[in-house]
C-alpha positions as CSV (number, residue, x, y, z in Angstrom):
1,X,41.7,-62.2,-95.0
2,X,39.9,-62.1,-98.4
3,X,40.1,-60.0,-101.3
4,X,37.4,-57.4,-99.7
5,X,39.8,-56.9,-97.0
6,X,42.5,-55.9,-99.6
7,X,40.1,-53.6,-100.8
8,X,39.4,-52.1,-97.8
9,X,43.1,-51.8,-97.0
10,X,43.9,-50.0,-100.1
11,X,40.6,-47.5,-99.5
12,X,41.8,-47.0,-95.8
13,X,45.5,-46.3,-97.1
14,X,44.1,-44.0,-99.8
15,X,42.1,-42.0,-97.1
16,X,44.9,-42.2,-94.8
17,X,47.6,-40.5,-97.4
18,X,44.9,-38.0,-98.6
19,X,43.7,-36.8,-95.3
20,X,47.3,-36.6,-94.5
21,X,48.0,-34.3,-97.6
22,X,45.0,-32.1,-96.9
23,X,45.9,-31.5,-93.2
24,X,49.6,-30.8,-93.7
25,X,48.6,-28.4,-97.0
26,X,46.0,-26.6,-95.3
27,X,48.2,-26.3,-92.0
28,X,51.0,-25.1,-94.1
29,X,48.8,-22.2,-96.1
30,X,47.5,-21.3,-92.5
31,X,50.8,-20.6,-91.4
32,X,51.3,-18.8,-94.4
33,X,54.7,-16.6,-94.9
34,X,55.1,-17.1,-91.4
35,X,57.3,-19.9,-92.0
36,X,59.9,-18.1,-93.8
37,X,59.6,-15.2,-90.6
38,X,60.5,-18.1,-88.2
39,X,62.9,-19.8,-90.4
40,X,64.6,-16.4,-91.1
41,X,65.3,-15.6,-87.7
42,X,68.3,-17.7,-87.2
43,X,71.9,-17.6,-85.8
44,X,74.7,-20.0,-86.1
45,X,73.3,-21.5,-82.9
46,X,72.5,-25.4,-84.0
47,X,70.4,-25.4,-80.8
48,X,68.2,-22.9,-81.9
49,X,68.0,-24.1,-85.6
50,X,66.6,-27.4,-83.9
51,X,63.7,-25.9,-81.7
52,X,62.9,-23.7,-84.9
53,X,62.8,-26.7,-87.1
54,X,60.9,-28.7,-84.7
55,X,58.2,-25.8,-84.3
56,X,57.8,-25.6,-88.2
57,X,57.7,-29.3,-88.8
58,X,55.0,-29.6,-86.1
59,X,52.9,-26.9,-87.6
60,X,53.0,-28.4,-91.1
61,X,53.4,-32.2,-90.3
62,X,56.0,-33.1,-92.7
63,X,60.1,-33.3,-92.0
64,X,60.1,-33.6,-95.9
65,X,58.5,-30.5,-96.8
66,X,60.7,-28.5,-94.2
67,X,63.7,-30.1,-95.2
68,X,62.9,-29.3,-99.3
69,X,62.2,-25.9,-97.9
70,X,65.4,-25.6,-96.0
71,X,67.3,-27.2,-99.4
72,X,65.6,-24.3,-101.3
73,X,66.5,-21.5,-98.7
74,X,70.2,-22.6,-99.0
75,X,70.3,-22.7,-102.9
76,X,68.7,-19.4,-103.1
77,X,71.0,-17.9,-100.6
78,X,68.6,-17.1,-97.7
79,X,70.5,-19.5,-95.4
80,X,73.8,-20.8,-94.9
81,X,74.8,-24.4,-94.9
82,X,75.8,-24.6,-91.2
83,X,72.3,-23.0,-90.2
84,X,70.4,-25.5,-91.8
85,X,72.0,-28.4,-90.0
86,X,70.1,-27.6,-86.8
87,X,67.0,-27.2,-88.6
88,X,67.0,-30.5,-90.2
89,X,67.6,-32.2,-86.9
90,X,64.5,-30.4,-85.3
91,X,62.4,-31.6,-88.4
92,X,63.2,-35.2,-87.6
93,X,61.7,-34.6,-84.0
94,X,58.9,-32.4,-85.0
95,X,57.7,-35.0,-87.5
96,X,56.6,-37.5,-84.7
97,X,53.8,-35.3,-83.7
98,X,51.9,-37.3,-86.6
99,X,52.7,-40.6,-84.8
100,X,51.5,-39.5,-81.3
101,X,48.0,-38.1,-83.0
102,X,47.6,-41.8,-84.5
103,X,48.5,-43.3,-81.2
104,X,45.1,-41.6,-79.9
105,X,43.5,-44.9,-81.5
106,X,44.7,-46.9,-79.0
107,X,43.3,-45.0,-76.2
108,X,41.1,-47.4,-73.8
109,X,38.9,-46.8,-71.0
110,X,35.4,-46.4,-69.8
111,X,35.3,-42.9,-68.2
112,X,34.0,-39.8,-70.1
113,X,37.4,-38.6,-70.5
114,X,39.1,-41.3,-71.8
115,X,36.3,-41.7,-74.5
116,X,36.4,-38.1,-75.2
117,X,40.1,-38.4,-76.4
118,X,39.3,-41.1,-78.5
119,X,39.2,-39.8,-82.2
120,X,35.9,-42.0,-82.7
121,X,34.1,-39.5,-80.4
122,X,35.4,-36.0,-81.4
123,X,36.4,-36.8,-84.8
124,X,32.8,-36.8,-86.3
125,X,32.2,-33.2,-84.3
126,X,35.6,-31.7,-85.9
127,X,34.5,-32.9,-89.4
128,X,31.0,-31.7,-89.2
129,X,32.7,-28.1,-88.1
130,X,35.4,-28.5,-90.8
131,X,32.5,-29.3,-93.6
132,X,30.8,-26.3,-92.3
133,X,33.7,-24.0,-92.9
134,X,34.7,-25.3,-96.0
135,X,31.2,-24.9,-97.2
136,X,30.7,-21.2,-96.2
137,X,34.2,-20.1,-96.5
138,X,35.7,-21.0,-100.0
139,X,39.1,-19.3,-99.1
140,X,40.8,-17.7,-96.3
141,X,41.9,-18.8,-92.9
142,X,38.4,-20.0,-92.0
143,X,38.5,-22.5,-95.0
144,X,41.9,-23.5,-94.0
145,X,40.9,-24.4,-90.6
146,X,38.0,-26.1,-92.2
147,X,40.3,-28.2,-94.3
148,X,42.6,-28.9,-91.3
149,X,39.7,-30.5,-89.5
150,X,38.5,-32.4,-92.3
151,X,42.2,-33.8,-93.2
152,X,42.5,-34.6,-89.6
153,X,38.9,-36.7,-89.4
154,X,39.8,-38.5,-92.9
155,X,43.3,-39.3,-91.8
156,X,42.0,-41.2,-88.6
157,X,39.0,-42.8,-90.5
158,X,41.9,-44.2,-93.1
159,X,43.8,-45.3,-90.3
160,X,40.8,-47.1,-88.6
161,X,40.0,-48.8,-92.0
162,X,43.6,-49.9,-92.6
163,X,43.6,-51.2,-88.7
164,X,40.4,-53.0,-89.4
165,X,41.2,-54.5,-92.9
166,X,44.4,-56.1,-91.7
167,X,42.9,-57.7,-88.5
168,X,42.8,-61.3,-90.4
169,X,46.6,-61.2,-91.3
170,X,47.5,-62.3,-87.8
171,X,46.2,-65.6,-88.5
172,X,48.4,-66.0,-91.8
173,X,51.5,-67.5,-91.3
174,X,53.4,-65.5,-94.1
175,X,52.6,-62.4,-92.7
176,X,54.0,-63.6,-89.2
177,X,57.1,-64.9,-90.9
178,X,57.8,-61.6,-92.7
179,X,57.7,-59.6,-89.6
180,X,59.8,-62.3,-87.9
181,X,62.5,-61.7,-90.8
182,X,62.2,-58.0,-89.8
183,X,63.8,-58.6,-86.5
184,X,67.1,-59.0,-88.7
185,X,68.1,-55.3,-88.3
186,X,69.5,-55.2,-91.7
187,X,66.2,-56.4,-93.4
188,X,64.1,-54.0,-91.1
189,X,66.1,-50.9,-92.0
190,X,65.8,-51.6,-95.7
191,X,62.1,-52.4,-95.6
192,X,61.3,-49.3,-93.5
193,X,63.6,-47.1,-95.8
194,X,62.1,-48.7,-98.9
195,X,58.4,-48.2,-97.8
196,X,59.1,-44.3,-96.8
197,X,60.9,-43.6,-100.0
198,X,58.1,-45.1,-102.2
199,X,55.6,-42.6,-100.5
200,X,58.1,-40.1,-99.6
201,X,56.7,-39.5,-96.2
202,X,58.1,-40.9,-93.2
203,X,54.8,-39.8,-91.0
204,X,52.5,-41.7,-93.3
205,X,54.8,-44.9,-93.5
206,X,54.8,-45.0,-89.6
207,X,51.4,-44.5,-89.6
208,X,50.9,-47.5,-91.7
209,X,53.2,-49.4,-89.5
210,X,50.9,-48.5,-86.6
211,X,47.8,-49.6,-88.5
212,X,49.6,-53.2,-89.2
213,X,50.6,-53.1,-85.1
214,X,46.7,-53.7,-84.8
215,X,47.1,-57.1,-85.7
216,X,49.4,-58.1,-82.8
217,X,51.9,-59.9,-85.2
218,X,54.3,-56.9,-85.1
219,X,57.1,-57.0,-82.4
220,X,59.2,-54.4,-80.9
221,X,62.3,-56.5,-82.6
222,X,60.6,-56.0,-86.1
223,X,59.2,-52.5,-85.4
224,X,62.5,-51.1,-84.2
225,X,64.5,-51.4,-87.3
226,X,61.6,-50.7,-89.5
227,X,61.3,-47.4,-87.8
228,X,64.8,-46.6,-88.2
229,X,64.9,-47.4,-91.8
230,X,61.9,-45.0,-92.0
231,X,63.9,-42.0,-91.0
232,X,66.4,-43.0,-93.6
233,X,63.7,-43.4,-96.5
234,X,62.3,-39.7,-96.0
235,X,65.8,-38.3,-97.2
236,X,64.7,-39.3,-100.8
237,X,62.5,-36.3,-101.1
238,X,65.3,-33.9,-100.0
239,X,67.9,-35.5,-102.7
240,X,65.3,-35.3,-105.4
241,X,64.7,-31.6,-104.9
242,X,68.3,-31.0,-104.8
243,X,69.0,-32.2,-108.3
244,X,70.2,-29.3,-110.3
245,X,70.4,-27.1,-107.1
246,X,73.9,-25.4,-106.3
247,X,76.5,-27.2,-104.1
248,X,75.4,-26.1,-100.8
249,X,71.9,-26.9,-101.6
250,X,72.9,-30.4,-102.6
251,X,75.2,-30.4,-99.5
252,X,72.0,-29.6,-97.2
253,X,70.1,-32.7,-98.7
254,X,73.1,-35.0,-97.8
255,X,73.5,-33.6,-94.4
256,X,70.0,-34.9,-93.8
257,X,70.9,-38.1,-95.3
258,X,73.9,-38.7,-93.0
259,X,72.4,-37.7,-90.0
260,X,69.6,-40.4,-90.7
261,X,72.1,-43.1,-91.5
262,X,74.8,-42.1,-88.6
263,X,72.2,-42.1,-86.0
264,X,70.6,-45.3,-87.3
265,X,74.1,-46.9,-87.3
266,X,74.9,-45.4,-83.7
267,X,71.5,-46.8,-82.2
268,X,71.8,-50.1,-83.5
269,X,75.1,-51.0,-82.6
270,X,74.2,-49.2,-79.0
271,X,70.9,-51.1,-78.7
272,X,72.0,-54.4,-79.9
273,X,75.0,-54.3,-77.9
274,X,73.2,-53.8,-74.8
275,X,70.6,-56.6,-76.0
276,X,73.4,-59.2,-76.3
277,X,74.8,-58.3,-72.8
278,X,71.6,-57.7,-71.0
279,X,69.1,-59.4,-73.2
280,X,66.0,-57.3,-73.7
281,X,62.8,-59.6,-73.2
282,X,60.1,-57.0,-74.6
283,X,61.6,-57.3,-78.0
284,X,59.3,-60.6,-78.7
285,X,56.5,-58.6,-77.2
286,X,53.6,-57.1,-79.8
287,X,53.9,-53.6,-80.4
288,X,51.0,-51.0,-80.4
289,X,50.6,-47.6,-82.1
290,X,51.6,-46.0,-78.8
291,X,54.8,-47.9,-78.5
292,X,55.6,-47.1,-82.2
293,X,55.1,-43.4,-81.4
294,X,57.6,-44.0,-78.0
295,X,60.0,-45.6,-80.3
296,X,60.0,-43.3,-83.1
297,X,60.3,-40.1,-81.0
298,X,63.1,-41.9,-78.9
299,X,65.2,-42.5,-81.7
300,X,65.0,-38.9,-83.0
301,X,65.8,-37.1,-79.8
302,X,68.9,-39.5,-79.1
303,X,70.1,-39.3,-82.5
304,X,69.8,-35.4,-82.2
305,X,71.1,-35.2,-78.6
306,X,74.3,-37.6,-79.7
307,X,74.8,-35.6,-83.4
308,X,74.2,-32.2,-82.7
309,X,77.5,-31.3,-81.0
310,X,78.9,-32.7,-83.9
311,X,77.2,-30.7,-86.7
312,X,80.3,-29.5,-88.4
313,X,81.4,-33.3,-88.9
314,X,78.1,-33.9,-90.7
315,X,78.8,-30.6,-92.7
316,X,82.1,-31.8,-93.7
317,X,81.1,-35.4,-94.8
318,X,78.4,-33.6,-97.1
319,X,81.3,-31.3,-98.3
320,X,83.3,-34.5,-99.1
321,X,80.4,-35.9,-100.9
322,X,79.8,-32.9,-102.9
323,X,83.4,-31.4,-103.4
324,X,84.0,-27.8,-104.7
325,X,84.1,-27.5,-108.4
326,X,83.6,-25.0,-111.4
327,X,80.3,-23.9,-110.2
328,X,78.9,-20.5,-110.6
329,X,78.6,-19.4,-107.0
330,X,75.9,-16.6,-107.8
331,X,72.9,-17.8,-106.3
332,X,69.7,-17.8,-108.2
333,X,67.3,-14.8,-107.6
334,X,64.5,-17.2,-106.8
335,X,64.6,-20.9,-106.3
336,X,61.9,-23.2,-107.9
337,X,62.2,-25.2,-105.0
338,X,60.6,-23.0,-102.8
339,X,57.4,-23.4,-105.4
340,X,56.6,-26.7,-103.5
341,X,55.5,-24.4,-100.2
342,X,53.7,-21.3,-102.1
343,X,53.2,-19.5,-99.0
344,X,57.1,-19.4,-98.5
345,X,57.7,-18.9,-102.2
346,X,55.0,-15.7,-101.9
347,X,57.0,-14.2,-99.2
348,X,60.6,-14.8,-101.1
349,X,58.9,-13.5,-104.4
350,X,57.6,-9.9,-102.2
351,X,61.0,-9.8,-100.6
352,X,62.7,-9.7,-104.2
353,X,60.3,-7.4,-105.6
354,X,61.0,-4.9,-102.6
355,X,64.6,-5.3,-103.3
356,X,63.7,-4.6,-106.8
357,X,61.8,-1.4,-105.7
358,X,64.6,0.0,-103.6
359,X,67.2,-0.7,-106.4
360,X,65.2,1.4,-108.7
361,X,65.0,4.0,-106.4
362,X,68.6,4.1,-105.5
363,X,69.2,4.3,-109.4
364,X,66.9,7.1,-109.9
365,X,68.1,9.3,-107.1
366,X,71.6,8.7,-108.2
367,X,70.8,10.0,-111.8
368,X,69.0,13.0,-110.5
369,X,72.3,13.7,-108.9
370,X,74.1,13.5,-112.4
371,X,71.8,16.5,-113.6
372,X,73.7,18.7,-111.0
373,X,77.3,17.3,-110.9
374,X,78.4,14.7,-113.4
375,X,80.3,12.0,-112.1
376,X,81.4,8.9,-114.6
377,X,81.5,6.5,-111.7
378,X,77.7,7.1,-110.7
379,X,76.8,6.9,-114.2
380,X,78.2,3.4,-114.4
381,X,76.2,2.4,-111.2
382,X,73.1,3.9,-112.7
383,X,73.5,1.6,-115.6
384,X,74.4,-1.3,-113.6
385,X,71.4,-1.0,-111.4
386,X,69.0,-0.6,-114.4
387,X,70.5,-3.7,-115.7
388,X,69.6,-5.4,-112.5
389,X,66.3,-4.2,-112.2
390,X,65.8,-5.8,-115.6
391,X,67.1,-9.2,-114.6
392,X,64.8,-9.1,-111.4
393,X,61.8,-8.2,-113.6
394,X,62.6,-10.9,-116.0
395,X,63.0,-13.6,-113.1
396,X,60.0,-12.3,-111.1
397,X,57.8,-12.3,-113.8
398,X,58.3,-15.9,-114.6
399,X,58.4,-17.0,-110.9
400,X,55.1,-15.0,-110.4
401,X,53.4,-16.7,-113.1
402,X,54.2,-20.1,-112.1
403,X,53.3,-19.2,-108.6
404,X,49.8,-17.8,-109.6
405,X,49.1,-21.4,-110.9
406,X,49.3,-22.9,-107.8
407,X,47.0,-23.4,-104.7
408,X,47.3,-20.2,-102.8
409,X,45.7,-18.6,-99.7
410,X,43.3,-15.6,-100.2
411,X,46.3,-13.2,-98.7
412,X,48.8,-15.0,-101.0
413,X,46.6,-14.7,-104.2
414,X,46.5,-10.8,-103.4
415,X,50.1,-10.5,-102.8
416,X,50.8,-12.2,-106.2
417,X,48.5,-10.2,-108.0
418,X,50.0,-7.0,-106.5
419,X,53.5,-7.8,-107.3
420,X,52.4,-9.0,-110.8
421,X,50.7,-5.5,-111.6
422,X,53.5,-3.5,-110.0
423,X,56.6,-4.9,-111.4
424,X,56.3,-3.2,-115.0
425,X,55.8,0.4,-113.0
426,X,58.9,-0.5,-111.1
427,X,61.0,-1.3,-113.9
428,X,59.9,1.7,-116.0
429,X,61.3,3.9,-113.0
430,X,64.3,2.5,-113.5
431,X,64.3,3.0,-117.2
432,X,63.8,7.0,-116.4
433,X,66.9,6.9,-114.5
434,X,68.9,6.1,-117.7
435,X,67.0,8.6,-119.5
436,X,67.8,11.4,-116.8
437,X,71.5,10.1,-117.1
438,X,71.4,10.8,-120.9
439,X,69.7,14.0,-120.2
440,X,72.6,14.8,-117.7
441,X,75.5,13.8,-120.1
442,X,73.8,16.2,-122.6
443,X,74.3,19.0,-120.5
444,X,77.9,18.0,-119.8
445,X,78.8,17.5,-123.4
446,X,77.3,20.6,-124.4
447,X,78.8,22.4,-121.5
448,X,75.7,24.2,-120.8
449,X,73.8,24.7,-117.6
450,X,70.5,26.3,-116.2
451,X,69.9,29.7,-114.9
452,X,69.9,30.0,-111.0
453,X,66.3,30.6,-110.9
454,X,65.5,27.2,-113.0
455,X,67.7,25.1,-110.8
456,X,65.5,26.7,-107.9
457,X,62.6,25.4,-109.6
458,X,64.0,21.9,-110.4
459,X,65.2,21.7,-106.9
460,X,61.7,22.1,-105.7
461,X,60.5,19.3,-108.3
462,X,63.1,17.0,-107.3
463,X,62.6,17.5,-103.6
464,X,58.9,16.5,-104.2
465,X,59.9,13.5,-106.5
466,X,62.2,12.1,-104.0
467,X,59.6,12.5,-101.3
468,X,56.9,10.5,-103.6
469,X,59.5,7.7,-104.2
470,X,60.3,7.0,-100.7
471,X,56.6,7.2,-99.8
472,X,55.9,4.7,-102.4
473,X,58.9,2.4,-101.9
474,X,58.4,2.3,-98.1
475,X,54.5,1.7,-98.4
476,X,55.1,-1.1,-100.7
477,X,57.7,-2.7,-98.5
478,X,55.5,-2.5,-95.5
479,X,52.6,-3.0,-97.0
480,X,51.3,0.0,-95.7
481,X,48.0,1.0,-97.6
482,X,47.6,4.2,-95.3
483,X,50.9,5.5,-96.7
484,X,49.9,4.4,-100.1
485,X,46.6,6.5,-100.1
486,X,48.9,9.5,-99.5
487,X,50.7,9.1,-102.7
488,X,48.2,9.9,-105.2
489,X,47.6,13.5,-103.5
490,X,51.3,14.1,-104.0
491,X,51.5,13.0,-107.6
492,X,48.6,15.6,-108.2
493,X,50.7,18.4,-106.7
494,X,53.9,17.3,-108.6
495,X,52.0,17.9,-111.6
496,X,51.3,21.2,-110.3
497,X,54.9,21.6,-109.9
498,X,55.8,20.5,-113.1
499,X,53.5,23.2,-114.7
500,X,54.6,26.0,-112.7
501,X,58.4,25.0,-113.8
502,X,57.3,24.7,-117.4
503,X,55.3,28.1,-117.2
504,X,58.2,29.6,-115.4
505,X,60.7,28.7,-118.3
506,X,58.7,29.8,-121.1
507,X,58.7,33.4,-119.3
508,X,62.2,33.8,-118.9
509,X,62.5,32.5,-122.4
510,X,60.7,35.2,-123.6
511,X,62.6,37.6,-121.3
512,X,65.9,36.2,-122.5
513,X,66.8,34.8,-119.2
514,X,66.7,31.0,-120.6
515,X,67.7,29.7,-124.0
516,X,65.4,27.5,-126.0
517,X,68.1,25.0,-126.4
518,X,68.3,24.4,-122.8
519,X,64.6,24.2,-122.6
520,X,64.6,21.2,-124.9
521,X,66.7,19.4,-121.9
522,X,64.7,20.8,-119.5
523,X,61.5,19.6,-121.3
524,X,63.0,16.0,-121.3
525,X,64.0,16.2,-117.6
526,X,60.1,17.4,-116.5
527,X,58.6,14.4,-118.7
528,X,60.8,11.9,-116.7
529,X,60.1,13.1,-113.4
530,X,56.3,13.3,-114.0
531,X,56.2,10.3,-115.6
532,X,58.3,8.8,-112.4
533,X,55.4,10.3,-110.3
534,X,52.8,8.7,-112.4
535,X,54.4,5.4,-112.0
536,X,54.4,5.8,-108.1
537,X,50.7,6.5,-108.3
538,X,50.3,3.4,-110.3
539,X,52.0,1.3,-107.5
540,X,50.0,2.7,-104.9
541,X,46.7,2.3,-106.5
542,X,47.6,-1.4,-107.3
543,X,48.1,-1.7,-103.5
544,X,44.9,-0.3,-102.4
545,X,42.7,-1.7,-105.1
546,X,44.0,-5.2,-104.9
547,X,43.7,-5.5,-101.2
548,X,40.1,-5.7,-101.9
549,X,40.1,-8.0,-105.0
550,X,39.3,-5.2,-107.6
551,X,41.3,-3.3,-110.0
552,X,40.2,-0.3,-112.0
553,X,42.5,2.9,-111.9
554,X,40.2,5.0,-113.6
555,X,37.3,4.4,-111.1
556,X,39.5,4.5,-108.3
557,X,41.2,7.8,-109.2
558,X,37.8,9.5,-110.0
559,X,36.0,8.2,-106.6
560,X,38.9,9.3,-104.6
561,X,39.0,12.9,-106.1
562,X,35.5,13.5,-105.7
563,X,34.4,11.3,-102.8
564,X,37.5,11.2,-100.4
565,X,37.4,14.2,-97.8
566,X,41.0,13.5,-96.9
567,X,42.3,14.0,-100.5
568,X,42.0,17.7,-100.7
569,X,43.4,18.0,-97.4
570,X,46.5,15.9,-98.4
571,X,46.7,18.0,-101.3
572,X,46.9,21.3,-99.4
573,X,49.5,19.5,-96.9
574,X,51.6,18.5,-99.6
575,X,51.1,22.3,-101.4
576,X,52.2,23.5,-97.9
577,X,55.2,21.4,-97.6
578,X,56.7,22.8,-101.0
579,X,55.6,26.5,-100.7
580,X,52.8,26.4,-103.0
581,X,49.5,28.4,-102.6
582,X,46.9,26.1,-101.1
583,X,43.7,25.6,-103.3
584,X,40.0,25.4,-102.2
């Protein structure tokens, strides 16, 4: 082996790691928000958590990413610590899928089927399909599929380059002596843990070991401890990500660490105790990539089978390591850890924005009730909700800006843009709840009330306003564009109702039925209601326009009013609902 083989080794390693990252990131983007949907369907059943963790990790090909995601979920309050244990165990088994894919390089045989299964045969075809998809589709699911195929081909190419470059190492005494020393279980575990901690991927370090096994100098006796150590080394990523997180998030990272440490110790004690009694002759035999995949899977499956029933013990160990302290138990609104998986962070941001919308809706409805019956306790709730909405806007605004700078799928990019455009409108709706509260307080302090006819008009307007609020929030929460298209016609009808209420009030003032002083308060209420409807319209228009990557509110409103044949019909339906005369 000369210097050029070393160059080839590093080149192969670079291709291998790049291919693994490209494939993993593309798989994650393709899965998108479905990852959180999958992980959110949890119970306290550890077995179900194990299966979910296995499935998610098999999809994104990274136990580190899954564990970091889980740490983020626990830190942000989406998931309980006890729920995280099963997922962590499942992620360890799910990550073995990569080693099985890499073991395809060892397939031998002259039959057509056996040749077809070799990466050298189907890899170039996948690469060609991948590059075509990537060239013709810059974003979206087809681009992700193309990158997945390209990533797999680059991964396999790097694997082959590493295997070819290390062929000469088998004849070098120092290399053979190195792996002989790793037959010492402690040294082997430490070596595997150190390598994995450096590259922060057990799949990658197992792949490197599989490439080195092509030399024939790696025996079962040296490979087994290294593989066990690799499972411990992968915990470093979760431990780093938990720094600065709350105590339960840190405990989650330690559960991952203790699972692998305890599993390794039990496996080593059991295996070498049997070896001392029986004497495993295969320990001196050379190992290949397929054998490594088997050992990797066997260890994780056995460790899970043994420790899953004792999941509460792992939690207790983590709690002893990270004891209760004077920590603020309020979970952060949005966790920066989730930014490591942008698709999941996008879903979380949307969920929080929906919470903000419902909070603004609730606060406004409570404030409307104060106009009719003053209640000090309800007034305090309105103020508290407005403060909470302000907190949401600040946190979400910062988070969404950070999220928008990351690599997002086309769908996630649209979602983030929609959230950014709608935040201020949702916050303004909440502001108007306080404005309504002040008007209601003025009515109480001045001990005045509206006439029966004025209240009748106001009730009609408030009925329509409740409808547009509900329609907007539900359309936003469910991403229902068809429902969003019904908002603007209702907003136009609300403008007509506001005009009618003002006109009726002026007539009553002229006849002496209503006073001018009450009219000032009524005018403030009408202004609030009209502007709330305008903000609902803004939210709906943002949803519709950004769904096809454009945003021109004026052009949309002009076009929909003059060209949409359904617009007039919807307005007439709304007019009929509120007892107004239909217009042609």
